[in-house]
Residue frames as qw, qx, qy, qz and C-alpha x, y, z in Angstrom:
[[0.028, -0.889, 0.280, -0.363, -25.42, -176.86, -259.61],
 [0.604, 0.099, -0.633, 0.474, -22.41, -177.76, -257.50],
 [0.477, -0.679, -0.471, 0.300, -22.57, -176.99, -253.79],
 [0.356, -0.290, 0.017, 0.888, -20.23, -174.04, -254.33],
 [0.022, -0.249, -0.478, -0.842, -22.39, -172.68, -257.16],
 [0.370, -0.632, -0.651, -0.201, -25.60, -173.19, -255.19],
 [0.469, -0.617, -0.353, 0.524, -24.26, -171.32, -252.16],
 [0.256, -0.143, 0.172, 0.940, -22.81, -168.46, -254.17],
 [0.149, -0.425, -0.570, -0.687, -26.17, -168.01, -255.91],
 [0.449, -0.680, -0.577, 0.054, -28.00, -168.04, -252.57],
 [0.440, -0.448, -0.178, 0.758, -25.61, -165.43, -251.19],
 [0.085, -0.026, 0.320, 0.943, -26.36, -163.22, -254.18],
 [0.445, 0.364, 0.433, -0.694, -30.13, -163.72, -253.83],
 [0.391, 0.328, -0.596, -0.620, -30.25, -165.49, -257.19],
 [0.908, 0.011, -0.058, -0.416, -32.29, -168.49, -258.28],
 [0.209, -0.441, 0.872, -0.042, -30.95, -171.95, -257.30],
 [0.487, 0.028, -0.797, -0.356, -31.72, -175.45, -258.53],
 [0.640, -0.562, -0.522, -0.045, -32.74, -176.20, -254.94],
 [0.275, -0.891, 0.180, -0.314, -32.15, -174.37, -251.70],
 [0.478, 0.359, -0.695, 0.400, -28.86, -175.10, -249.92],
 [0.727, -0.618, -0.084, -0.287, -29.03, -176.52, -246.41],
 [0.476, 0.323, -0.691, 0.438, -26.79, -177.40, -243.51],
 [0.686, -0.658, -0.014, -0.310, -26.95, -178.31, -239.84],
 [0.415, 0.456, -0.665, 0.421, -24.48, -179.40, -237.17],
 [0.753, -0.615, -0.102, -0.208, -24.16, -180.92, -233.74],
 [0.177, -0.731, 0.629, -0.199, -21.54, -181.44, -231.06],
 [0.754, 0.164, -0.636, -0.026, -19.78, -184.80, -231.01],
 [0.522, -0.635, 0.335, -0.461, -20.44, -185.54, -227.37],
 [0.995, -0.103, -0.006, 0.008, -19.33, -189.15, -227.71],
 [0.686, 0.387, -0.263, 0.557, -15.77, -187.87, -228.11],
 [0.526, -0.608, -0.300, 0.513, -14.11, -186.64, -224.89],
 [0.101, 0.983, 0.081, -0.129, -13.67, -182.87, -224.95],
 [0.355, -0.712, 0.474, 0.377, -9.89, -183.06, -224.92],
 [0.502, -0.032, 0.766, 0.402, -9.98, -185.29, -227.99],
 [0.465, 0.752, 0.457, -0.098, -12.30, -183.16, -230.15],
 [0.130, 0.854, -0.358, -0.355, -9.49, -182.18, -232.47],
 [0.140, -0.463, 0.831, 0.275, -7.09, -183.80, -234.91],
 [0.225, 0.077, -0.880, -0.412, -7.93, -187.09, -236.57],
 [0.039, 0.356, 0.886, -0.297, -10.78, -188.04, -234.22],
 [0.269, 0.602, 0.262, -0.705, -12.72, -184.86, -234.95],
 [0.246, 0.407, -0.556, -0.681, -11.95, -185.10, -238.67],
 [0.086, -0.069, -0.979, -0.171, -13.24, -188.66, -238.84],
 [0.118, 0.504, 0.735, -0.437, -16.44, -187.76, -236.99],
 [0.250, 0.601, 0.002, -0.759, -17.08, -184.70, -239.17],
 [0.213, 0.299, -0.730, -0.576, -16.48, -186.61, -242.39],
 [0.014, -0.247, -0.969, 0.018, -18.82, -189.42, -241.33],
 [0.180, 0.603, 0.480, -0.611, -21.44, -186.77, -240.51],
 [0.239, 0.530, -0.314, -0.750, -20.95, -185.13, -243.89],
 [0.168, 0.107, -0.890, -0.410, -21.26, -188.41, -245.81],
 [0.056, 0.371, 0.894, -0.247, -24.39, -189.36, -243.83],
 [0.142, 0.727, 0.506, -0.442, -26.30, -186.12, -244.35],
 [0.490, 0.364, 0.462, 0.643, -24.73, -184.44, -247.40],
 [0.043, -0.862, -0.266, 0.430, -25.06, -180.78, -246.32],
 [0.538, 0.795, 0.100, 0.262, -24.19, -178.05, -248.79],
 [0.233, 0.709, -0.482, 0.459, -21.48, -176.81, -246.48],
 [0.765, -0.287, -0.518, 0.252, -19.80, -178.43, -243.49],
 [0.209, -0.825, 0.219, -0.477, -19.60, -176.33, -240.33],
 [0.648, 0.087, -0.660, 0.371, -16.87, -177.86, -238.22],
 [0.582, -0.779, -0.191, -0.131, -17.51, -177.80, -234.47],
 [0.410, 0.523, -0.447, 0.599, -14.78, -176.12, -232.44],
 [0.700, -0.653, -0.199, -0.210, -15.01, -177.32, -228.86],
 [0.777, 0.002, -0.320, 0.542, -11.34, -177.63, -227.93],
 [0.362, -0.858, -0.225, 0.287, -10.37, -175.18, -225.09],
 [0.238, 0.918, -0.199, 0.248, -8.29, -172.02, -225.38],
 [0.776, 0.067, -0.397, 0.486, -4.66, -172.65, -224.40],
 [0.359, -0.905, 0.095, -0.208, -3.71, -171.17, -221.03],
 [0.137, 0.666, -0.690, 0.249, -0.30, -171.26, -219.32],
 [0.619, -0.009, -0.781, 0.081, 0.61, -174.66, -217.88],
 [0.281, -0.191, -0.734, 0.588, -1.08, -175.27, -214.55],
 [0.240, 0.181, 0.206, -0.931, -3.77, -172.61, -215.05],
 [0.192, 0.389, 0.896, 0.094, -7.23, -174.08, -215.46],
 [0.075, 0.862, 0.464, 0.190, -9.05, -170.75, -215.39],
 [0.303, 0.203, -0.146, 0.920, -8.30, -167.05, -215.00],
 [0.298, -0.716, -0.627, -0.069, -10.70, -165.98, -212.29],
 [0.336, -0.787, -0.122, 0.502, -8.71, -162.98, -211.05],
 [0.368, 0.919, -0.118, -0.072, -7.15, -160.06, -212.85],
 [0.303, -0.677, 0.652, 0.157, -3.70, -161.34, -211.87],
 [0.622, 0.050, 0.765, 0.159, -4.46, -164.60, -213.65],
 [0.550, 0.758, 0.339, -0.087, -6.19, -162.82, -216.52],
 [0.075, 0.891, -0.355, -0.273, -3.01, -160.87, -217.23],
 [0.393, -0.382, 0.802, 0.238, -1.41, -164.22, -218.10],
 [0.736, 0.487, 0.451, -0.134, -3.84, -165.04, -220.91],
 [0.378, -0.371, 0.521, 0.669, -1.57, -165.36, -223.97],
 [0.590, 0.557, -0.263, -0.521, -1.80, -164.78, -227.71],
 [0.736, -0.088, 0.668, 0.061, -1.83, -168.29, -229.18],
 [0.133, 0.447, -0.618, -0.633, -0.33, -168.94, -232.58],
 [0.791, 0.187, -0.116, -0.571, -2.60, -170.84, -235.03],
 [0.755, 0.278, -0.592, -0.043, -0.28, -173.84, -235.31],
 [0.122, 0.333, -0.767, 0.535, 0.33, -174.23, -231.59],
 [0.266, -0.018, 0.734, -0.625, -1.40, -176.22, -228.86],
 [0.445, 0.401, 0.749, -0.283, -5.08, -176.95, -229.13],
 [0.452, 0.730, -0.040, -0.511, -5.49, -174.61, -232.13],
 [0.148, 0.526, -0.765, -0.342, -2.80, -176.52, -233.96],
 [0.266, 0.066, 0.958, -0.077, -4.55, -179.81, -233.19],
 [0.474, 0.608, 0.491, -0.407, -7.82, -178.39, -234.49],
 [0.314, 0.712, -0.359, -0.516, -6.11, -177.02, -237.58],
 [0.082, -0.259, 0.937, 0.220, -4.90, -180.54, -238.32],
 [0.403, 0.398, 0.794, -0.218, -8.55, -181.72, -238.28],
 [0.413, 0.758, 0.081, -0.498, -9.44, -178.98, -240.75],
 [0.112, 0.577, -0.689, -0.424, -6.59, -180.01, -243.03],
 [0.226, 0.005, 0.972, 0.056, -7.76, -183.63, -243.02],
 [0.418, 0.594, 0.590, -0.353, -11.34, -182.60, -243.74],
 [0.322, 0.772, -0.181, -0.518, -10.32, -180.29, -246.56],
 [0.045, -0.404, 0.847, 0.342, -8.16, -182.98, -248.12],
 [0.276, 0.218, 0.936, -0.029, -11.19, -185.25, -248.25],
 [0.231, 0.703, 0.673, 0.015, -14.06, -182.91, -249.30],
 [0.161, -0.590, -0.013, 0.791, -12.56, -179.48, -249.93],
 [0.022, 0.119, -0.585, -0.802, -13.23, -179.65, -253.66],
 [0.145, -0.395, -0.877, -0.232, -16.74, -181.02, -253.12],
 [0.308, -0.815, -0.467, -0.150, -18.23, -178.71, -250.50],
 [0.054, 0.724, -0.277, 0.629, -17.30, -175.53, -248.63],
 [0.681, -0.342, -0.545, 0.349, -15.90, -176.07, -245.15],
 [0.077, -0.752, 0.147, -0.638, -16.15, -173.42, -242.45],
 [0.510, -0.088, -0.704, 0.486, -15.01, -173.48, -238.86],
 [0.401, -0.826, -0.377, -0.119, -16.82, -172.29, -235.76],
 [0.379, 0.258, -0.339, 0.822, -15.16, -169.32, -234.07],
 [0.366, -0.760, -0.519, 0.140, -16.61, -168.29, -230.74],
 [0.157, 0.853, -0.022, 0.498, -16.25, -164.57, -230.13],
 [0.317, 0.362, -0.570, 0.666, -13.92, -163.07, -227.50],
 [0.519, -0.392, 0.265, -0.712, -16.77, -162.64, -225.03],
 [0.951, -0.096, -0.174, -0.239, -17.57, -166.36, -225.22],
 [0.739, 0.230, -0.484, 0.409, -13.93, -167.30, -224.67],
 [0.011, -0.460, 0.448, -0.766, -13.64, -164.84, -221.81],
 [0.750, -0.336, 0.084, -0.564, -16.65, -166.46, -220.12],
 [0.958, 0.010, -0.283, 0.047, -15.05, -169.90, -220.41],
 [0.558, 0.374, -0.449, 0.589, -11.63, -168.71, -219.30],
 [0.100, -0.388, 0.409, -0.820, -12.91, -166.71, -216.30],
 [0.141, -0.276, -0.924, 0.225, -15.60, -169.17, -215.25],
 [0.080, -0.743, -0.620, -0.238, -18.33, -166.65, -216.03],
 [0.370, -0.704, -0.248, 0.553, -16.68, -163.63, -214.37],
 [0.470, 0.388, 0.321, 0.725, -16.13, -161.60, -217.55],
 [0.066, -0.807, -0.248, -0.532, -18.25, -158.60, -216.67],
 [0.642, -0.749, -0.101, 0.130, -17.14, -158.61, -213.03],
 [0.692, -0.240, 0.174, 0.658, -13.46, -158.45, -214.02],
 [0.313, 0.556, 0.337, 0.692, -14.22, -155.86, -216.70],
 [0.284, -0.887, -0.207, -0.300, -15.82, -153.59, -214.12],
 [0.736, -0.576, -0.025, 0.354, -12.94, -154.16, -211.70],
 [0.281, -0.619, 0.355, 0.642, -10.34, -152.80, -214.12],
 [0.703, 0.650, 0.211, -0.196, -11.48, -152.15, -217.70],
 [0.267, 0.825, -0.472, -0.156, -8.01, -151.21, -218.96],
 [0.257, -0.422, 0.870, -0.003, -6.38, -154.38, -217.73],
 [0.678, 0.232, 0.669, -0.199, -9.25, -156.58, -218.84],
 [0.629, 0.737, 0.003, -0.248, -9.16, -155.21, -222.37],
 [0.008, 0.666, -0.725, -0.174, -5.49, -156.21, -222.61],
 [0.423, -0.066, 0.903, -0.039, -6.59, -159.82, -222.34],
 [0.623, 0.591, 0.427, -0.283, -9.54, -159.36, -224.68],
 [0.379, 0.801, -0.340, -0.315, -7.19, -157.91, -227.31],
 [0.155, -0.439, 0.877, 0.120, -4.95, -160.97, -226.98],
 [0.537, 0.249, 0.792, -0.151, -7.89, -163.28, -227.49],
 [0.546, 0.754, 0.169, -0.325, -9.10, -161.26, -230.44],
 [0.160, 0.730, -0.601, -0.285, -5.63, -161.31, -231.96],
 [0.351, -0.170, 0.921, 0.016, -5.49, -165.09, -231.52],
 [0.562, 0.465, 0.656, -0.193, -8.88, -165.57, -233.17],
 [0.414, 0.821, -0.113, -0.377, -8.08, -163.15, -236.01],
 [0.016, 0.579, -0.781, -0.235, -4.85, -164.98, -236.81],
 [0.448, 0.057, 0.887, -0.096, -6.66, -168.30, -236.53],
 [0.582, 0.634, 0.391, -0.326, -9.43, -167.21, -238.92],
 [0.353, 0.788, -0.376, -0.337, -6.95, -165.97, -241.53],
 [0.138, -0.416, 0.891, 0.118, -4.83, -169.13, -241.29],
 [0.554, 0.256, 0.758, -0.230, -7.93, -171.28, -241.62],
 [0.586, 0.727, 0.171, -0.314, -9.10, -169.54, -244.77],
 [0.214, 0.761, -0.550, -0.270, -5.67, -169.40, -246.37],
 [0.242, -0.256, 0.933, 0.071, -5.35, -173.16, -246.02],
 [0.127, -0.107, -0.848, -0.504, -8.60, -173.66, -247.93],
 [0.056, 0.513, 0.767, -0.381, -11.66, -173.05, -245.72],
 [0.128, 0.604, 0.531, 0.581, -14.49, -171.08, -247.24],
 [0.190, -0.662, 0.029, -0.724, -14.95, -168.86, -244.19],
 [0.134, 0.033, -0.786, 0.603, -15.81, -168.80, -240.51],
 [0.431, -0.635, -0.562, -0.309, -18.97, -169.10, -238.43],
 [0.146, 0.283, -0.450, 0.835, -18.55, -166.36, -235.85],
 [0.459, -0.572, -0.678, -0.046, -20.75, -167.24, -232.86],
 [0.024, 0.464, -0.209, 0.860, -21.49, -163.96, -231.08],
 [0.513, -0.531, -0.659, 0.145, -22.42, -164.48, -227.45],
 [0.328, -0.358, -0.356, 0.799, -23.17, -161.77, -224.90],
 [0.074, -0.035, -0.244, -0.966, -25.10, -159.47, -227.27],
 [0.356, -0.502, -0.740, -0.272, -28.41, -160.05, -225.52],
 [0.292, -0.694, -0.019, -0.657, -30.54, -158.00, -223.19],
 [0.834, -0.528, -0.136, -0.079, -30.16, -160.45, -220.28],
 [0.810, -0.049, -0.114, 0.573, -26.34, -160.10, -220.36],
 [0.295, -0.388, -0.041, 0.872, -25.74, -156.39, -221.01],
 [0.352, 0.774, 0.220, -0.478, -27.13, -153.37, -222.79],
 [0.733, 0.589, 0.215, 0.263, -26.62, -152.85, -226.49],
 [0.110, 0.951, -0.224, 0.185, -24.49, -149.78, -225.72],
 [0.565, -0.641, 0.520, 0.004, -22.25, -151.75, -223.40],
 [0.856, 0.100, 0.461, 0.211, -21.74, -154.55, -225.89],
 [0.561, 0.783, 0.098, 0.249, -21.01, -152.10, -228.69],
 [0.100, -0.927, 0.332, -0.143, -18.43, -150.31, -226.55],
 [0.478, -0.609, 0.630, -0.065, -16.57, -153.21, -224.97],
 [0.672, -0.064, 0.733, 0.077, -16.99, -156.23, -227.26],
 [0.684, 0.668, 0.265, -0.127, -18.24, -155.38, -230.74],
 [0.203, 0.855, -0.433, -0.198, -14.87, -153.97, -231.91],
 [0.345, -0.395, 0.847, 0.087, -13.29, -157.41, -231.41],
 [0.674, 0.386, 0.623, -0.093, -16.04, -159.15, -233.38],
 [0.466, 0.863, -0.012, -0.196, -15.44, -156.63, -236.13],
 [0.106, -0.727, 0.652, 0.187, -11.69, -157.23, -236.05],
 [0.537, -0.090, 0.836, 0.067, -12.12, -160.97, -236.57],
 [0.626, 0.598, 0.496, -0.074, -14.58, -160.63, -239.43],
 [0.303, 0.911, -0.184, -0.209, -12.52, -157.96, -241.15],
 [0.357, -0.546, 0.720, 0.234, -9.49, -160.25, -241.04],
 [0.412, 0.085, 0.872, 0.249, -11.23, -162.62, -243.46],
 [0.424, 0.655, 0.284, -0.557, -13.58, -160.22, -245.22],
 [0.422, 0.710, -0.347, -0.445, -11.61, -160.11, -248.46],
 [0.119, 0.427, -0.884, -0.148, -10.35, -163.69, -248.57],
 [0.169, 0.171, 0.957, -0.164, -13.44, -165.77, -247.77],
 [0.289, -0.182, -0.481, -0.808, -16.89, -165.99, -249.37],
 [0.625, -0.436, -0.587, -0.273, -18.86, -167.80, -246.67],
 [0.167, 0.118, -0.597, 0.776, -18.47, -165.90, -243.40],
 [0.433, -0.582, -0.629, -0.278, -21.51, -166.51, -241.18],
 [0.074, -0.325, 0.428, -0.840, -22.48, -164.14, -238.38],
 [0.509, -0.415, -0.749, -0.090, -24.43, -166.07, -235.75],
 [0.260, -0.473, 0.278, -0.795, -26.23, -163.98, -233.11],
 [0.462, -0.104, -0.871, 0.129, -26.60, -166.37, -230.20],
 [0.077, -0.226, -0.698, 0.675, -29.30, -166.36, -227.57],
 [0.032, -0.733, -0.659, -0.168, -32.66, -164.73, -226.90],
 [0.177, -0.925, -0.195, 0.273, -33.44, -161.07, -226.53],
 [0.699, 0.159, 0.217, 0.663, -30.91, -160.19, -229.22],
 [0.018, -0.737, 0.067, 0.673, -29.45, -156.76, -229.78],
 [0.750, 0.457, 0.472, 0.073, -30.55, -157.44, -233.32],
 [0.462, 0.884, 0.032, 0.053, -29.19, -154.46, -235.21],
 [0.478, -0.685, 0.450, 0.316, -25.59, -155.04, -234.20],
 [0.743, 0.213, 0.527, 0.352, -25.24, -156.83, -237.54],
 [0.363, 0.914, 0.156, 0.093, -25.38, -153.42, -239.21],
 [0.137, -0.913, 0.382, 0.045, -21.91, -152.67, -237.86],
 [0.603, -0.346, 0.697, 0.177, -20.28, -155.90, -239.01],
 [0.467, 0.518, -0.524, -0.490, -19.13, -157.38, -242.33],
 [0.483, -0.072, 0.868, -0.092, -20.29, -160.90, -243.19],
 [0.209, 0.085, -0.734, -0.641, -22.00, -162.96, -245.90],
 [0.512, -0.354, -0.727, -0.291, -24.73, -164.86, -244.05],
 [0.290, -0.391, 0.406, -0.774, -26.80, -163.97, -240.98],
 [0.561, -0.187, -0.806, -0.032, -27.84, -166.72, -238.54],
 [0.254, -0.260, 0.524, -0.770, -29.97, -166.64, -235.42],
 [0.068, 0.225, 0.959, -0.160, -32.66, -168.78, -233.72],
 [0.253, -0.094, -0.279, -0.922, -35.49, -167.37, -235.79],
 [0.567, -0.355, -0.660, -0.343, -37.99, -169.94, -234.46],
 [0.576, -0.405, -0.590, 0.396, -37.20, -169.13, -230.84],
 [0.268, -0.603, -0.217, 0.719, -36.52, -165.42, -230.53],
 [0.391, 0.891, 0.213, -0.088, -37.49, -162.30, -232.49],
 [0.546, 0.356, -0.060, -0.756, -37.25, -161.35, -235.18],
 [0.818, 0.268, 0.506, -0.057, -38.97, -163.93, -237.30],
 [0.509, 0.035, 0.538, 0.671, -37.53, -164.44, -240.77],
 [0.188, 0.747, 0.522, 0.368, -40.37, -162.39, -242.22],
 [0.264, -0.947, -0.109, 0.146, -39.68, -159.54, -239.76],
 [0.584, -0.459, 0.334, 0.580, -35.94, -159.75, -240.38],
 [0.501, 0.378, 0.539, 0.562, -36.49, -159.27, -244.09],
 [0.038, 0.949, 0.306, 0.065, -37.83, -155.77, -243.40],
 [0.211, -0.932, 0.250, 0.153, -34.38, -154.56, -242.37],
 [0.385, -0.485, 0.725, 0.301, -31.97, -157.21, -243.67],
 [0.743, 0.523, -0.097, -0.406, -31.95, -158.09, -247.36],
 [0.175, 0.578, -0.791, -0.096, -28.90, -160.39, -247.37],
 [0.657, 0.036, -0.738, -0.149, -28.61, -164.16, -247.09],
 [0.607, -0.460, 0.365, -0.535, -30.18, -165.85, -244.08],
 [0.459, 0.106, -0.881, 0.040, -29.32, -169.24, -242.53],
 [0.331, -0.059, 0.598, -0.728, -32.30, -170.19, -240.40],
 [0.585, -0.013, -0.460, -0.668, -35.71, -171.82, -240.42],
 [0.745, -0.192, -0.635, -0.072, -35.69, -174.86, -238.11],
 [0.529, -0.728, 0.188, -0.393, -36.22, -174.90, -234.36],
 [0.478, 0.409, -0.738, 0.243, -33.08, -176.51, -232.95],
 [0.268, -0.272, 0.684, -0.622, -34.56, -176.87, -229.46],
 [0.741, 0.106, 0.362, -0.556, -37.59, -178.86, -230.61],
 [0.607, 0.442, -0.547, -0.370, -36.34, -180.81, -233.62],
 [0.049, 0.273, -0.945, 0.173, -35.28, -183.76, -231.45],
 [0.351, 0.222, 0.791, -0.450, -38.94, -184.43, -230.60],
 [0.513, 0.429, -0.159, -0.727, -40.38, -183.70, -234.04],
 [0.789, 0.285, 0.537, 0.084, -41.67, -186.08, -236.64],
 [0.457, -0.036, 0.459, 0.761, -39.86, -185.60, -239.97],
 [0.148, 0.689, 0.564, 0.431, -42.95, -183.88, -241.43],
 [0.284, -0.909, -0.219, 0.214, -42.71, -181.16, -238.79],
 [0.476, -0.422, 0.326, 0.699, -39.16, -180.40, -239.90],
 [0.301, 0.316, 0.626, 0.647, -40.39, -180.13, -243.49],
 [0.050, -0.853, -0.506, -0.114, -43.25, -177.86, -242.44],
 [0.345, -0.811, -0.007, 0.473, -40.88, -175.41, -240.73],
 [0.435, -0.181, 0.498, 0.729, -38.61, -175.40, -243.75],
 [0.197, 0.552, 0.650, 0.484, -41.53, -174.64, -246.04],
 [0.175, -0.920, -0.320, 0.143, -42.55, -171.73, -243.80],
 [0.410, -0.603, 0.245, 0.639, -39.01, -170.32, -244.07],
 [0.361, 0.153, 0.638, 0.662, -39.15, -170.69, -247.86],
 [0.044, 0.790, 0.565, 0.235, -42.47, -168.82, -247.96],
 [0.314, -0.864, -0.146, 0.364, -41.04, -166.04, -245.77],
 [0.316, -0.555, 0.410, 0.651, -38.14, -165.46, -248.18],
 [0.669, 0.625, -0.067, -0.396, -39.69, -166.41, -251.47],
 [0.955, 0.070, 0.193, 0.215, -36.91, -168.97, -251.72],
 [0.519, 0.699, -0.148, 0.470, -34.25, -166.34, -252.35],
 [0.067, 0.654, -0.470, 0.589, -31.28, -165.53, -250.15],
 [0.775, -0.429, 0.238, -0.398, -31.95, -168.49, -247.88],
 [0.384, 0.296, -0.868, 0.110, -29.85, -171.32, -246.54],
 [0.788, -0.424, -0.251, -0.368, -32.09, -173.77, -244.71],
 [0.430, 0.262, -0.684, 0.527, -30.55, -174.35, -241.27],
 [0.522, -0.643, -0.536, 0.164, -31.35, -174.61, -237.58],
 [0.110, -0.958, 0.028, -0.263, -30.91, -171.58, -235.37],
 [0.225, -0.714, 0.647, -0.146, -27.98, -173.27, -233.60],
 [0.141, 0.259, -0.954, -0.045, -26.62, -176.78, -233.04],
 [0.790, -0.195, -0.309, -0.492, -29.24, -179.54, -233.10],
 [0.737, -0.484, 0.423, -0.210, -29.21, -182.21, -230.36],
 [0.001, -0.493, 0.852, 0.176, -26.49, -184.81, -230.80],
 [0.283, 0.106, 0.949, -0.087, -29.12, -187.53, -230.44],
 [0.508, 0.396, -0.002, -0.765, -31.50, -185.95, -232.94],
 [0.790, 0.218, 0.570, -0.056, -33.29, -188.74, -234.91],
 [0.331, -0.197, 0.608, 0.694, -31.52, -189.25, -238.24],
 [0.244, 0.576, 0.728, 0.282, -34.84, -189.19, -240.05],
 [0.040, -0.923, -0.271, 0.271, -35.36, -185.60, -238.87],
 [0.260, -0.648, 0.378, 0.608, -32.00, -184.60, -240.24],
 [0.321, 0.117, 0.775, 0.532, -32.57, -186.36, -243.58],
 [0.196, 0.775, 0.592, -0.104, -35.79, -184.33, -243.76],
 [0.080, -0.730, 0.144, 0.663, -33.75, -181.22, -244.58],
 [0.107, -0.255, 0.719, 0.638, -32.66, -182.60, -247.93],
 [0.154, 0.441, 0.872, 0.145, -36.05, -184.09, -248.61],
 [0.080, 0.802, 0.417, -0.420, -37.74, -180.75, -247.98],
 [0.024, 0.683, -0.289, -0.670, -35.48, -178.68, -250.26],
 [0.083, -0.093, 0.858, 0.499, -35.84, -181.40, -252.92],
 [0.525, 0.004, -0.187, -0.830, -39.63, -180.99, -252.70],
 [0.457, -0.079, -0.881, -0.094, -40.31, -184.44, -251.25]]
């Protein structure tokens, strides 16, 4: 099977020649301002050639563009200045160039998806963690900015897919009990997550919904459209076996991203085999629950392919 065929079969819950796998980490050796364009493309391609994942999830660390001279928007007056950013402009344009370079090199060989942090995550970065405080201060005004961020990310996601990406990896932050109630998240933030996913629903085949954090409002996935569900199954409920009781679609999970850096390769393989047992080897993409440590021992990362190959 090709990587495209293997992934499509896994998405459909069909038999595969071997289970698909992927993992990712942040390129911390590259300064944050330079994690775009040719430097990011080169790092991602070297990573891909080293570990041969079935799909490449590009890391998207470059900041959201704010008006010149504005480092953060910590007040409502500043928040009102948060713009809609066109996909080909500023930092997004630089990141899009990295995606183009990556697709030109491996786009026919393996699916490429890009990380898209949800509007709550961007709001936290832009406001310096004051999202909920500013929301409470003036919900109507704060939602104006959230809508602009959601429009930016929706346009970005569509542009990304139309230039050849297989989908997006929507990292949903804030949907956890320690941040807000499920009702509050569903009211104030879920509509924007839905907007982004619906923008690419009909034009991409590998849209991953990643529920980030512990104490998840788990069943929010029922109100969203996606192809693969991701969460830290080894760190927070539900386990893969428990998730299967309510979710029958494709899962990307199985390896503890917090502990893998200290594992021996055999421990990685053991976790992968437990995930395979929990799913019967159907509808599974072997993956960590989130990014692995940048300094994770290469032998532990090579263990993914060895495990799915039965070694």
